N, C-alpha and C positions, 0 to 999 in steps of 0.2 A: 644426349640429344642436343642438336644444334638449333640455331634460330630458325632456319628454314623449315626443319621438321616440326618445330613447335608451332610455327605459323600455320602449317598444314593441319595440325591437330585442332587448333583454334577454329580454323575455317570450317572444319568438318563438323565439330560439335555445335557451333554457333553460340553466340554470347549468352542468351537466356539459359540454355541447357548447361553451359559451363558453370554459371553462377550457382545453380542448384547442385551440381555434381561436386564442386570443390568445398562447399561449406560443411562444417562438422555436422554429424548426424542429428544433433539436437539444437543446431544453431537457430533454426527458424521453424515455427509450427504454424500450420494452417488448419482451419476448421473444415470439416467435410462439406462439399457442395450441398445445397438444399434443393427442394422441389424435385424429388425423385419422380420419375414417370415410368410407366410400364412399356417395355419394348418386347415384341413377340419373336423377333429373329435375332440370332439363329435359334434361340429357344426363349420362352417367356422369362423375363427377369426385370429388375428395376435398376435404373441408372439415372444420374443427373445429366448425362451427356447425350449427344446425338450421334451414335455410332453409325458408320456407313452400312448400307444394305449390301447383301452378298454381291449384287450386280455391280456395285461401285468399287469393290475390292479388286486389286490387280489380279488378272487371271493366273499369272505364274507365281504369285507370292505365296510364301508359307504363312498360314493363318493359324493362330492359337486362340482358343477361347479361354478367357481369364477364369481361373478357379479360385475358390476360397483360400486365402492365405498367400496368394501370389503377390509379388512386388516386382517392379521393373528391374530392381537390383538383381533379384534371384533369377528372373527370366533372362536377363542378359548373361548371367553366369552360365545358365543351362544351355541357352541357344546360341550365344555368340562367343562363349568361352572365357569371358571376362566381365565381372559385374560392373566395371567402370565404363562399359559400353552402353549402359542403360539409356543415355541421352539419344543414342541412335534409334532405339525402339520408340522413344517418345517422339522423335522427329518424324518417324514414319506413321504416327498415329496422333496427329495434332488435334483430333476431336477431343482428346483428353486435355482439359485446360489446366489441371493441377496433377503433376505426376505422382504426388504423394497419395492420391486417392484414385484407385482403380477398382472396378466393380465386376464381381463374378457374372459371367454371361456375355460381357462385351467382347468383341473380336479384336485381336491384335495382329497387325501385319508385322512379321519378323523379318527385318531386312538382312541382307547379306552383310557380314561384318566388313567394315571399311578397312582395306589393306593400307597400312602405313609403311612406307619404304624410307630407308635412309637417303638423305640428299646431301651430297658433299657440300660443305660450307664454301661460300664465295670467298674470294681472296681477302685475307685480313680479318674475317669474322672469327670470333671466339666462341666455341661451343658453350652452351648454357648447362651448368651442372645442376640437375634436379634431384640428385641423390639425397639431399637433406630435406626434401619435402615430407611433411608429416603424412603417415599412412594410417588408416584405421587400425586400431589395436583391439584385440579381444579383451573384454572387461571381466570375464569370468572363465571358469573351467567347466568341463562337461559335468563333473560331479556336483557343481553348484546348481545346475539346472535340472539334472536328472535325479538328484537325491534331495530335493528341496521340499518345502512345505507349501501348501496352498490352503485357502479357507473356503469352506462351504458357508456362505453368508446366510444368516437367518432372516431376521426382519428386514423389510424393504427400507432403504435409506430415505427415499422421498416418495411422495405420492405419484410422481411421474414414473418411477420405477415399478410401481405396483400395477400399472396398466399393462395387461398382457395382450399381445396381438393374437387375434383368432384367425384360423384358417379353415377353409372348407375341408381340406384333406390334411390330416395330422401327419407330419413327416415321421419317418422311422427314427426312434430315439437311440442315440449311441449308448453303449454301456458306460455308465458313470454313476457312482453312488450318490444318493440324495439324503438330505436330513431325514426325510420321512422314511426312506428305506432302512436307515440306521436306527430308527426308533426315537427320533427327536422331534419335538414340536418346533415351530418357528421361533418360539421364545426361549428355546434351550431346554425345556422340560423333557425329561426322559419318560417315555410312555411304555411301561412294562407290558409284555404280552404281544409286542409286535413281532411277527414271525421272522426269524433269521437275525434279529438284532441281539439275541442273547445266547445262541447256540454255540457252545465252546467245542468246536469240532476236534480240537487238538488233544483232548483229554482221554476219553475212552468211549467204547460203544455204549456204555450206560447213559452217556449224555444224549445220544440219539434217542434212546428209549424214553428218557425223561422229556425230551423235546416233543416226541410223538404224543406223550400223555398230555403235555401242556397245550398241544395244538388240537386237542379234542379228538384224538384217534386218527389223525391224518396218516396217510401212508408214508413209508420211508422216502419215497420219491418226492412227495410234497414237502416233507421236512427238509430234504436235501436241497431242494430248489427254492425254498422260502427265503425271503429277504433279498438283498442285493447280490450281484455276481461276485463270486469269491472262490478262493482255493478251499477245497473241502478235505483234501487228503493228498498224500504223496504215494509213490509206488512202494514205499516202505510200510504202508498201512499205519498202524499205531506204534511201530517200533522207533520212529524218529519224530521228535517234536519240532525240530527246526530244519530248514532246508537251505541249500547254498547253490551257487552257480553250477549248472549241469544236472541238477536233480530234476526228476520228472514228477509232475504234480497233476491233480485232477481238478477240473472246474465244474461248477454247478450250472453251467450254461453250455448250450450246444448249437447245432446247425440251425435249429428253428429260431434261435435268438440272434442269428447273424454271425455266429462264430464259425470260422472256417480254417482249414489247415493253412499254415503260413502266416496267419494274422498275428500281430503283436499287441500286447497290452501292458500298460503300467500295472505294477502291484503297489497298492497304497494301503495305509493303515490309519485308523482313528488315532489322533494324538491327544489333543486337549480341547476342552470347551474354552472359547475365547470371549472374554467380556471387555467391552471397549474401555480402555484405561481412562478416558476422559469423562464418559457418561456413566460408566459401570453397568450399562445395559448389555444384555446378551448380544454378541455380534455374530458368532458362527462357530463352526467346528473346524479346528486345525487338522488337516490331513497330511500325512507324511508319505512321500514317495520312498518305497523301500526296495524297488527293483523293477525288472522287466522280464516278460516271458514271451515265448513264441509257441503257438498252437501246432502240435504235431498231427493230430487227427481228432475227429469228433465221433461221439457215440450217440447220435440223435439229440438227446437233451443234456448231455454232458460232453466234456472235452478233455483230451490229454495234452499237456504242454510241457515244455522244458524251460527252466529258469536260465535266462541268458546273462543278466547282470543283476547283482545283488548288492544293495547299499548296506543292509544290515540283515541278520538272519531272518528268514521268512518263516511264518508258521501257518498251519491250517486256520482258516478264518480270515486271513488277509484278503482284502478286496481287490478287484481288478477294474480297470477302466480303459477306454480307448487310448491307444498309443499314438502320439504324433511327434515327429521330429521337432526338437526345440533348437533354433539357431542360437549360437553364442552372440550376444550383442557386441557390435563394433562401434567404437567412439573415436573420433579424430581429435587430436590436440587437446586432450583432457588436462585441465588445470584445476587444482583445488579451489573451492569457493573462497571469496575474499573473507578474511577472518573477522573483521570488525564492521562490516557493512551488511547487516542481516536483513532478510526479507521482512517487510511489514505489510500485512494484508496482501499476500501474493495472489495472482489471478487463479492459480491452481495449487491448492495446499491440502494436505491430509495428515494422518496420524499413524505412527507405528503402533499396531495393535497386538502383534505377537512376535516373539522370538523363539526359535526352535528350542524344544524341551522346556518351554515356559521360563526361559532365563530372564532374570531381572535387569541385566545389563549386557551390552554387546559392544564389539569394537570392530576394527578393520578386518575384512574377510568373512564376517559373520553374515548369515542370511536372516532376513526379517520379512514380515508381511505388513502391508499398509492398507488403509481403507479407501484407496483410490483404485480405479480400474479402467477397463475399456469404456465404460459409460462416461467416464470423465476425460475421454480421449487420450488416455495414457497408452504408451506403446513400448514394447521391448526396445531397450537401447536409450530410452530417455534418461537424462541425468537429473538427480534430485539433490537439493541442498538439505541437510538435516540440521535442525535448529531447535532451540528451546525458547519459547516466548518469554519476554521479560515480564516480571511481576508487575511492573509499572504500566503495562500495556504498550500502546504505540508511542508513549512519551519517550521511551528509551529503546535503543536497538535490541534486537533479539540476539541470543548467544549462538553463534555458529559452532556446530559440533562436528561436522564432516560432510561427506558426500556419499551418495548411493546411486546405483544404476539399476534400472528396471530389467528383470530377467524374463518374467512371464506375467501375463495379465489374465484375470478372470473379469466378468462383467463389473463387479463392484469391489474387487480387491486385487492386489498385485504382490508378487514375490520380488524382493529387491536384495541386492548385495551391497553391504557397506564397503566402499572402495577406499575410503580415507576417513580417519577419525582423529580428532585432536583431544578428545575427552570421552569418557564412558557415555554410551548412548543407551537409552532405556525405552521400553514401551511407554507411550504417552508423549514422547518427543514428536515434533512436527517435521513434515517434509514439504518442500516447495519445488515445483518444476523450475529448473534453471533456464 
């Protein structure tokens, strides 16, 4: 690329958009805009912005309605063919004052991608070599995000989290196991007798009869559908105890539960009870992703599915939950945290609460869970410094142990990958947003 073409690119994107586009993914964080207000068009939703009315949109423009999970980066990749064209979408929708925060229901004008043509350099000009510019690099592999753990958090962390929003119309709930469905109280106590929490479907038909007896004479169908959504059997009936990719299995949910042919689900499994390593109080239940399945057909209140990806052998009794594609986080110009200048009272800090298989120490490439999440404004791709507080408190620096990247977030927890470690890392060590 030469100087003339570079100038054209700069003029096209404009200075404010260029600044945001070139900085590393985690270089600058902003808080979400406040004072949400109800907007009734194109459909009722809440937004902090003042989106244009339908009559104010260009008549010949392509209009997209923002959906949950959309980002300007992804929308540019899908509609303009290159995620780096996201400033062009922002430029066409300047009612959005902060491109990091867009809201489902708001309209977006999708511009035609700007055509950039080569311009021959003027006499004596030397082309600029941009081949060495840093490009965003994936910080994880697919197996890291699709075979990871997450935590069903028990007790509320703060009083503000305990306040539930009420709605006149309860929305349809996606299939996802809860602590209550699995037979656990919010403080971690296991409550015997919860239907579906103890039925060992993989063993024998006698277990079903036992379950019927314990359920007070309930029908086989009631016993089959009791508890959370799960795999209850395979096409091999009781001849096979474990299943692999390509095997056909049966689910205890069907069309009336929102299950339909072609729909995909994660397969997950209860792993360990998690107690916060710093307070020793019950924190939640670690859940392990063990695979993915696709529904072939439904039989009213049950369904037939095929296992598409298996992380570890799957058994009857394994749970299912809604599938969603998980993007691999990209980070630009990653450099390890400074070794001897540790964070002291960082603005956003948390604790490693669980390591897969309840390991007591981890290192580079391992996956762990922390007690920060979306409620703390954590996002996939955020970089974290892992450190151990000094026993002398703030009088002496903390000990820097390594770095981690956020893979996925739940409201009050997150799954992260250790991308660099200079010493063993263990549950109870702290993390701070870089």
